[in-house]
N, C-alpha and C positions, 0 to 999 in steps of 0.2 A: 629536241635535245638541247640541254643547257650548255652555255658557253661560259666556262669559269674564267674569271680574270686571272691572268698569269701573275705569279708572285715574283715580280722583278725587284731588284735592288736599285733604287734611284741614285743618280749621280749627286754627290755632295755639292751644294751651292758654293760658289766662290765668294769669299768675303771682300767687300769694298768698304770705303769709309761711309758710303751712303746706306749700305744694308747691314752694317755691324750691329746696330740695335735690334733689328729684326731677327738676325741669326742668333743673337744672344737670347732673345725671347724663345725661339724654337728650341734651343738647348735646355731652357727652363720649362719647356712644355706649354709655352704661351703663344697663341696666334695673335699677332698684333695688327691693328689697323692704324692708319693715320687719321688724325682729327685736326681739321682746320679750325683754329680758335677764333678766326675772324667770322666764319659762317656757321660753325658748329657741325658742319658736315663731315661724315666719315668717308674714308677712301682706302682703296687697296690698289696697288702695291704701296705700302707705307714708305714715305720718303720725307726728307727735311723741307720740302717746298710744297705748298698747297697747290693742287691742280685747279682749284677754284679761283684763288686770288694771286697766286705766284708769290705769296709772302712766305717767310720762314716762321710764322707764328703757328707752329705745328707741334702737336704732342702725339705720343704713341699710347694707344689704349688697347687693352686686351679684349678680344672678341669672345663671345660665349662658345663659339665653335659649332654652332648648329645652323641649319638652313635647309634649303630645298634645291633640287636640281632645276636649273633654269633652262639648260640646253645640254645636249651631250652627243657624242659620236663614239662608235665602237670600231676599233681597228681589229679586223678578224684575220690575223695572220697566224704564223706558227706560235706566237706568244701574244694572244689577244689581250687588249686593254681598252679602257674607256678614258676619254678626255672629256671633261665637262665644265660648264660654267655653273657655279653654285651661287645662289643668292643667299647671302648670310641674313640671319634674323635682324641684324643691325642695318641692313640695306645694301652695302656694297656687293658687287658680283665679282667672284674670283675664278680664275682659271685653275683647274686642278685635275686630279685623277680620282675616279671612284674605284675602290679596291675591295677585295675579299667578297665578291658577290657573283651571282649569275648575271652575266652581262645582258642576257636576253630578257631579264626581268626589269631592267631600268625603265623609268618613266619620268617625263617632265612632271614636276610637282612633288616627287618623292622626297620625304624627309631624310636628311643625312646629318652625320655628326663627324667632327674632326677626329682624325687619328694620325699621330706622327709615326712615320715609317723610318726605320734606320736606313741611312744612306751608306755609300761606300767610303764615307769619311766621318768627321766628328760631329756633323750637324744633321739632325733628323729632318725629314721633309714632311710638311703638312699635306695630308691627303684626306679623303673622306670615305666613310663607310655608310651603308644604309642604316638608318636609325630604327 
């Protein structure tokens, strides 16, 4: 028997000076990554300080929004959902939800793509669906 992901409305992320650029990207339908200009490495969660060098020589770049399931877990309660790590095609691994799917069909290595889901506020939340 299939376990359908519950269609929940995510909570709106709170804005801070550190995540304002990222949330503006979400509003524009863009999933942003941080790029350390000292090393050329991409990272997530994007922030103004590189996790590699601790410098502020950082820029924000748009991700393609595609990747594959790296690891996942399914919560099988009254409102079942999946929490997953997705390895983006650009390399960074992000913590997210896999939505709009049969949770019993999820597999490590499955291709996924970005989908913004409306939240209970003004900022949509990035999640992933099966590609």
